[in-house]
Residue frames as a rotation matrix with the C-alpha (Angstrom) as fourth column:
MET 1
0.190 0.931 0.310 17.28
0.725 0.079 -0.684 5.24
-0.662 0.355 -0.660 9.07
VAL 2
-0.750 -0.414 0.516 17.47
0.661 -0.462 0.591 7.11
-0.007 0.784 0.620 5.76
GLN 3
0.084 0.728 -0.680 15.67
0.423 -0.644 -0.637 10.44
-0.902 -0.234 -0.362 5.55
ILE 4
-0.215 -0.003 0.977 14.55
0.962 -0.172 0.211 12.05
0.167 0.985 0.040 2.31
ILE 5
-0.492 0.031 -0.870 14.68
0.293 -0.935 -0.199 15.84
-0.820 -0.352 0.452 2.04
LYS 6
0.270 0.719 0.640 11.80
0.907 0.032 -0.420 17.05
-0.322 0.694 -0.644 -0.10
ARG 7
-0.136 -0.318 0.938 12.02
0.757 -0.644 -0.109 20.21
0.639 0.696 0.329 -2.30
GLY 8
0.511 0.454 0.730 10.39
-0.057 -0.829 0.556 22.39
0.858 -0.326 -0.398 0.38
GLY 9
-0.365 -0.761 0.537 12.81
-0.665 -0.191 -0.722 21.14
0.652 -0.620 -0.436 3.07
LYS 10
0.497 0.603 0.624 10.37
-0.863 0.421 0.280 18.73
-0.094 -0.678 0.729 4.71
ARG 11
-0.670 -0.741 -0.049 11.91
-0.740 0.671 -0.044 15.41
0.066 0.006 -0.998 5.74
GLN 12
0.554 0.829 -0.069 10.30
-0.831 0.556 0.011 12.05
0.047 0.052 0.998 5.16
LYS 13
0.075 -0.463 0.883 11.24
-0.374 0.808 0.455 8.43
-0.924 -0.365 -0.113 5.91
PHE 14
-0.561 -0.414 -0.716 12.70
-0.814 0.120 0.569 6.63
-0.150 0.902 -0.405 2.93
MET 15
0.295 0.719 0.630 10.21
-0.365 0.694 -0.621 4.24
-0.883 -0.047 0.467 1.26
PRO 16
-0.694 -0.719 0.026 12.00
-0.270 0.294 0.917 2.07
-0.667 0.630 -0.398 -1.32
GLU 17
-0.303 0.628 0.717 8.74
0.744 0.626 -0.234 0.83
-0.596 0.463 -0.657 -2.87
LYS 18
0.561 0.517 -0.646 7.99
0.045 -0.799 -0.600 4.31
-0.826 0.308 -0.472 -4.17
ILE 19
-0.259 -0.736 -0.625 10.99
-0.701 -0.303 0.646 4.09
-0.665 0.605 -0.437 -6.45
LYS 20
-0.894 -0.070 0.443 10.01
0.156 0.877 0.454 0.71
-0.420 0.475 -0.773 -7.84
THR 21
0.036 0.998 0.058 6.38
0.653 0.021 -0.757 1.77
-0.757 0.065 -0.650 -8.21
SER 22
0.410 0.075 -0.909 7.32
-0.375 -0.895 -0.242 4.91
-0.832 0.440 -0.339 -10.20
ILE 23
-0.651 -0.684 -0.329 9.58
-0.598 0.194 0.778 2.93
-0.468 0.703 -0.535 -12.56
LYS 24
-0.698 0.461 0.548 6.86
0.530 0.847 -0.037 0.33
-0.481 0.264 -0.836 -13.08
LYS 25
0.360 0.881 -0.309 4.25
0.374 -0.439 -0.817 3.01
-0.855 0.179 -0.487 -13.91
ALA 26
0.094 -0.418 -0.903 6.68
-0.680 -0.690 0.249 4.62
-0.728 0.591 -0.349 -16.40
ALA 27
-0.874 -0.461 0.155 7.39
-0.247 0.695 0.675 1.31
-0.418 0.552 -0.721 -18.08
VAL 28
-0.310 0.859 0.408 3.69
0.721 0.492 -0.488 0.55
-0.619 0.143 -0.772 -18.40
LYS 29
0.506 0.462 -0.728 3.09
-0.027 -0.836 -0.549 4.05
-0.862 0.297 -0.410 -19.83
ALA 30
-0.182 -0.683 -0.707 5.96
-0.838 -0.269 0.475 3.45
-0.515 0.679 -0.523 -22.33
ARG 31
0.722 0.640 -0.263 4.27
-0.686 0.609 -0.398 0.17
-0.094 0.468 0.879 -23.32
ILE 32
-0.405 -0.892 -0.198 7.16
-0.868 0.444 -0.223 -2.07
0.287 0.082 -0.954 -22.34
SER 33
0.088 0.432 -0.898 6.52
-0.144 0.897 0.418 -5.83
0.986 0.093 0.141 -22.04
PRO 34
0.877 0.323 0.356 5.80
-0.391 0.048 0.919 -7.17
0.280 -0.945 0.168 -18.53
ALA 35
0.730 -0.653 -0.203 8.98
0.683 0.709 0.173 -9.21
0.031 -0.265 0.964 -18.53
LYS 36
-0.158 -0.780 0.606 11.14
0.652 -0.543 -0.529 -6.26
0.741 0.312 0.594 -19.57
THR 37
0.356 0.371 0.858 9.29
-0.344 -0.801 0.490 -4.07
0.869 -0.469 -0.158 -16.99
ARG 38
0.997 0.010 -0.076 10.14
0.063 0.462 0.884 -6.48
0.044 -0.887 0.460 -14.17
GLU 39
0.285 -0.958 0.040 13.77
0.944 0.273 -0.186 -6.60
0.167 0.091 0.982 -15.29
LEU 40
-0.189 -0.384 0.904 14.02
0.317 -0.895 -0.314 -2.80
0.929 0.227 0.291 -15.45
VAL 41
0.676 0.504 0.538 12.27
-0.370 -0.400 0.839 -2.33
0.638 -0.766 -0.084 -12.09
ASN 42
0.914 -0.347 -0.210 14.66
0.390 0.609 0.690 -4.77
-0.112 -0.713 0.692 -10.43
ASP 43
0.113 -0.951 0.287 17.83
0.955 0.024 -0.297 -3.53
0.276 0.307 0.911 -12.08
VAL 44
-0.276 -0.172 0.946 17.26
0.200 -0.973 -0.119 0.19
0.940 0.157 0.303 -11.88
GLY 45
0.608 0.667 0.430 15.19
-0.297 -0.312 0.903 0.19
0.736 -0.676 0.008 -8.75
ASN 46
0.865 -0.303 -0.399 17.54
0.500 0.582 0.641 -1.98
0.038 -0.754 0.655 -6.70
SER 47
-0.122 -0.974 0.193 20.66
0.903 -0.190 -0.386 -0.08
0.412 0.128 0.902 -7.75
VAL 48
-0.194 0.101 0.976 19.15
-0.108 -0.991 0.081 3.26
0.975 -0.090 0.203 -6.78
ILE 49
0.836 0.522 0.169 17.79
-0.241 0.073 0.968 1.87
0.493 -0.850 0.187 -3.51
ASP 50
0.573 -0.695 -0.435 21.18
0.811 0.559 0.176 0.35
0.121 -0.453 0.883 -2.63
LEU 51
-0.364 -0.694 0.621 22.84
0.577 -0.691 -0.435 3.70
0.731 0.200 0.652 -3.35
ILE 52
0.121 0.504 0.855 20.39
-0.367 -0.778 0.511 5.59
0.922 -0.375 0.091 -1.12
LYS 53
0.903 0.271 -0.332 20.62
0.148 0.530 0.835 3.08
0.403 -0.804 0.438 1.76
LYS 54
0.081 -0.967 -0.240 24.34
0.887 0.180 -0.425 3.97
0.454 -0.179 0.873 2.10
ARG 55
-0.696 -0.319 0.643 23.43
0.143 -0.939 -0.312 7.49
0.704 -0.125 0.699 3.23
LYS 56
-0.667 0.475 -0.575 21.55
0.674 0.055 -0.737 9.08
-0.318 -0.878 -0.357 6.08
LEU 57
0.117 0.673 -0.731 20.09
0.026 -0.738 -0.675 12.08
-0.993 0.060 -0.103 4.22
VAL 58
-0.686 -0.248 0.684 19.19
0.656 0.194 0.729 12.22
-0.313 0.949 0.029 0.52
LYS 59
-0.489 0.524 -0.698 17.56
-0.460 -0.834 -0.304 15.00
-0.741 0.172 0.649 -1.52
THR 60
0.401 0.755 0.519 14.74
0.190 0.486 -0.853 14.15
-0.896 0.441 0.051 -3.84
VAL 61
0.713 -0.207 -0.670 16.65
-0.658 -0.528 -0.536 15.94
-0.243 0.823 -0.513 -6.58
ASP 62
-0.383 -0.923 0.027 19.50
-0.886 0.376 0.271 13.45
-0.260 0.079 -0.962 -6.18
ILE 63
-0.327 0.377 0.867 17.13
0.052 0.923 -0.382 10.50
-0.944 -0.080 -0.321 -6.34
ARG 64
0.720 0.675 -0.163 15.51
-0.058 -0.176 -0.983 11.87
-0.692 0.717 -0.087 -9.45
ARG 65
0.362 -0.692 -0.625 18.87
-0.926 -0.344 -0.157 12.39
-0.106 0.635 -0.765 -11.12
SER 66
-0.617 -0.603 0.506 19.98
-0.588 0.780 0.213 8.84
-0.523 -0.166 -0.836 -10.25
ILE 67
0.020 0.691 0.723 16.80
0.215 0.703 -0.678 7.24
-0.977 0.168 -0.134 -11.58
LEU 68
0.849 0.364 -0.384 16.73
-0.238 -0.386 -0.891 9.25
-0.472 0.848 -0.241 -14.78
GLY 69
-0.002 -0.931 -0.364 20.41
-0.975 -0.079 0.206 8.63
-0.220 0.356 -0.908 -15.48
ARG 70
-0.696 -0.261 0.669 19.98
-0.248 0.962 0.118 4.87
-0.674 -0.084 -0.734 -15.14
LEU 71
0.288 0.855 0.431 16.75
0.322 0.338 -0.885 4.79
-0.902 0.394 -0.178 -17.13
ASN 72
0.666 -0.096 -0.740 18.31
-0.631 -0.600 -0.491 6.90
-0.397 0.794 -0.460 -19.93
ARG 73
-0.410 -0.898 -0.158 21.14
-0.874 0.337 0.350 4.40
-0.261 0.282 -0.923 -20.22
ARG 74
-0.714 0.173 0.678 18.79
0.055 0.980 -0.193 1.40
-0.698 -0.100 -0.709 -20.22
MET 75
-0.376 0.706 0.600 15.68
0.927 0.294 0.234 2.59
-0.011 0.644 -0.765 -22.00
LYS 76
-0.986 -0.165 -0.009 15.07
0.164 -0.985 0.048 6.16
-0.017 0.046 0.999 -23.10
SER 77
-0.395 0.913 0.105 11.36
0.005 -0.112 0.994 5.66
0.919 0.393 0.040 -23.73
VAL 78
0.295 0.457 -0.839 10.83
0.794 0.373 0.481 4.75
0.532 -0.808 -0.253 -20.08
ALA 79
-0.591 -0.566 -0.575 12.94
0.773 -0.603 -0.200 7.66
-0.233 -0.563 0.793 -18.92
SER 80
-0.902 0.284 0.325 10.83
-0.044 -0.809 0.586 9.97
0.430 0.514 0.742 -20.96
ALA 81
0.094 0.967 -0.235 7.60
0.195 0.214 0.957 8.48
0.976 -0.136 -0.169 -19.53
TRP 82
-0.037 -0.169 -0.985 9.09
0.970 0.229 -0.075 8.65
0.239 -0.959 0.155 -15.99
LYS 83
-0.923 -0.383 0.026 9.58
0.374 -0.912 -0.165 12.41
0.087 -0.143 0.986 -16.30
LYS 84
-0.623 0.740 0.252 5.90
-0.329 -0.541 0.774 12.83
0.709 0.399 0.581 -17.00
ILE 85
0.125 0.724 -0.678 4.47
0.456 0.565 0.688 10.81
0.881 -0.396 -0.260 -14.08
């Protein structure tokens, strides 16, 4: 089971849907089409989730860095919106 280490040191069970939900919210905020949003959520979300599932402990900072890096390469407007949600 993957554990997430929050900023304050608290540990939490990894919930993959949180990643996909946050990307979807950012895409909606950036006014991306529904089809492009689904594609982005699947591509970026699944790649980050697959990366995390290979580890036992992951810091939220590392998850954030991974999501933002992938979003910046794919769609800067969504990356910018993701930072604000």
